N, C-alpha and C positions, 0 to 999 in steps of 0.2 A: 724438363723447362721451365715452364715457371717460376718453381727453386732457387731455378740458377739464374736465372734472371731478378730475383729478390735479390738472390743476395749477394751476386757480382752493384746493381745497387745501393746496397746494404755496404757493399765495401771502398764501392770506391765515394759514395757520402764523410767514411769514419774517417780516408782521406783525405780527401777535402779537406775535415774540420780540422786537423793535426795539422798541414799548410798553410788556413788559415791561421791557431791559433800563435805557428811557430811565428808567420811575419806580425800579429798583432802584438808577440814583447819586443819583439824587431824596430830602433829608432830611428826618427826617422835619417838620422846621419847616416846608425849602420848599414841601412840599406845602401844608402846612397856610396858608404865605400866599397860597398859589394861590387855595386854597379861600372862605378868607375875600375874597381878593379879587376873586371872577366873582361870591360876593351883590351885592358892593357894589356889581360893574358893574350885575346882572339891580336894584335898587337906584333906582340910579340909571333906568333905560330903564327902570324903572317911574316911575318919577319923568317926562323928563324924554318923554317917548312920550301921553304925557295927554292925552288929548284928548275929544274935545263925547263920545263915543258911548266911549271903550276907556278906562278911568280904574279908582282901586279904591274901594269903594263901602267909608263905613267906619260897623256899624253901631251906633255907639255918638249917630249922627248931628253926628258934627265936622261941618261944616260947609268946610273946608280941612286934604288934609292936608297933611307935610313933611317935606322929603329927610332926617328922621329916623323918618318911619313907614314910605317906601317898604322903609328900609333894611330893621327890624320887619319887616316882609313880609314880604322879601326870605329873612330870615330862618329863618322856622317854616317859609316854601312852600320850603325846599331840605331841609328837617330833617325835612319833613313830620309837623307838628305838628298846625301849623293849629287853633288859637284861634278860628277865626270872624269875629273880632272886624272884621278887611276881608276883603272877597269882589272876585276881579277883575271887570269887567265890558267884555263886547267883546275888541279884539285879547289883552287885557292876559290874558284865558285861555291862551289862546296859551302868550303869556311864562312863566306860571304854568307847563303844564308840561313846559315844555323847558325847566325853572330844575329841575325839579320830575328831570328822567332825569337833568340834566347835577350833582343835587346831590345824587343819592342813587351818584354814580356813584364822586363824590368822597369825599363819604360811605368808605364801603364801602375805598380805594382809604388815604384817612385815618387806616383802625382795622386794614386788612390793613399800616400798616407799621408800625403800635406793635403790634399785633403777633409779627410779621418783627422789633423789634428784639429782644425777648423771648426768639427762636433763634434769633439771629443773638447772643446771649448767651449760651442755652445751650451753643451750639455751638462757642462758644470755650473752649470752658472742656473742652467734650470733649476736638477738638482737640487743647488740649492737653497735657491727661490722656495723653493716644494719643500724643502726640508725647517725652512727657519718658517714658512708656512704653519704647519704640521704643531712645531710646539708651538708655535705661539696659540690656535688650536684650543692645542690642550691646555693651557697656561690661562687659561681666558675661557674651557672648560670647571675647572681647580677651581678656577676663586667665584662665580656665577654660584658655584656649590657652597662656596664656604656667603657667601651673600645671604643669603638664601637663610640659611641655616641663621646669619645673624638675625636676621628681621625676627625666626620663633626665638630666639633668646629674647630676644627684647623683647616683645612680648611677653613672651613664658615670664620673662624678671616681673613689667609694668601687674601680669596677673590678666589679660586679657587674651590669650591662648584662647580659639576655639578649640573642641576635644573634637570639630574633627581635622585640623591642623597638626594638632599629635599624630593620630587616626594618622595619616598621613605621611609621618617621619618616616616609615620603608619606600616610601618615592622617590626622599633624596636621599639617602643609602643608597636605595640603587642605580639614580644617576651614579652617584660619582661613583657605585661597584664597574660601571657600565665607561670611566672615564680609564679608569684605574685598568680597566681590561685593554683597553685603545694603548697605550702607555703600557702596559709588557709587551701587547705582539708589532707596535711602534720600535724599540728596543728588538725583542725581536729578529724580524726586519733587518733592520741595520744592522745588524749579528752575522745576518747567512745571506747578504746581498751585494754579491761584489759591483754593480753600478748605481750604490744607493749611497749617499752621503755618513759617513760615518757620525756619533753625538759624539764631541767634543768637551774638554774638563768644566766648564760654565754651560751646556744647555743642560749637564746632567744634574749640577749642585741645581740648576735652575728649576727644577723638574722635582729631584728628589725631596727640595726644601717645600715646594706647592705639595706635594703629594704629604709631606708628615703635616703640615699648618693646616689639610683640609681635618686631617685624622679631630688633630687637637679641635681647631672647629667642632666638631663632632661629640669629642671626650667636654667640651665645655658643652652645650645642646642638653647632655645627659646629666652634668655635674650640676645643672639647672631645675630641672626635671625631681629628678633623688632628694635636693632645698624643698622647693614647694612641692612636692609630695605631690608630682601630677603621672601620673602612670600612664604608660608611655607602649607598655607589654601585649604583644600582640605576634602572634605567631611566626606575622610573616615578618614581620620587624625584627625578629630575634633571630630567623634562617639569614636575611641577607645581612648584615651585620654581622654575622658570623661566617658570610662566604666570603662576604668583605675585609675581616682579616687574612682572610687566609688567601686572597687573591695579593692585598701590599705586603704579604710576606715573600711573597710568588716574586711579585714585583722586586724587591731585592736580589734575588737571585739572579733573577734577569740583566738589571741594568748593569751594566760597564764599566765595574768601581777599579778598573786598574787604572794608576792612575801617577804620577811623578811626587815626586818625597815631598817637595813642598807642599803638595797636597791634598797625602794625606791624615790628615789631620783633619781636616774637615769632613771631610768622608764622618772617619769618628767621631766626627760631633756630630752629624746625620744621621750615622745611622745607631746614632746611642738615645736622639732626642725618637728616631722611632721605635723606638724599645719600651724605654717610657712611657710614648699615648701609648704603644699595641700594649704594654701592662695592663692598665691605667680602662682599657677598653674591654682587652681577655676577662677582667674580675667585672663589669659594669654587665657582657656577656653572661658571665656563671649565678651574674644573683635576678638575674634578669631567665634566665634558666627556671635556677630555681623554685621563681617565682608566677611560671606559669602552669609547674608540675606539682605548685603547696594546693593550687586556686583549685576553688569546687568546678566540676564540667557542668556548660554551660546545659 
């Protein structure tokens, strides 16, 4: 008995979900036309279903009701207005009861659709604000990374960088890795969720360009370290650099690059910039691994 009740609830829930999905796909104009169409259909039923024992009684004592009168009665019945000028007699009462039920349901659907249209407009504004805020936060994080690396580059070129700062470069790499991971999750979420706004071409290019510049800045500091003879190779730094390059590659596979033809060349140029800097960083990573292997055990 319990299983039967559970199945019945599940079946009813699935049916309700299907009905809700169908109603969500219909726009306000379509629902309104359906509602008006049903009023006309019931008006026709009243008119063509009139018999000696089933008809509309005119309290104003008019001898004959025309089709427009039956449509009028259908409308005031469906909206529960009930002016009392026409009264159903016989089987017309059953039809009127059915129309009241159907009319009220459809009227509720029309009303809810109007409310949902307003809610959807508000939600779109909220999503857009949240989306732009997320993009700006990611850009700011990448900018902060480049500023920190630029400070280290300046110190290294001036010869005032400390050993501790060199050893802690892994923390900067870990920060950039975390930001790129957030970007990957961000693009993965907006591609799979229908209730979020998708990134436009401009947002895509801004994020990709920021990632490229951050990797270029990372390449710059390693080049300065090489020129100044600064040994930065540590197991943790090399490991994080390797993971960072892997995630940057994944980023380019996740980000939406399906763009109009007029912007395809810009994306191609951005990808080429990434491939160039990734090639330089991959070479640096390879050399660092070899130096770590060749280094004597502590």
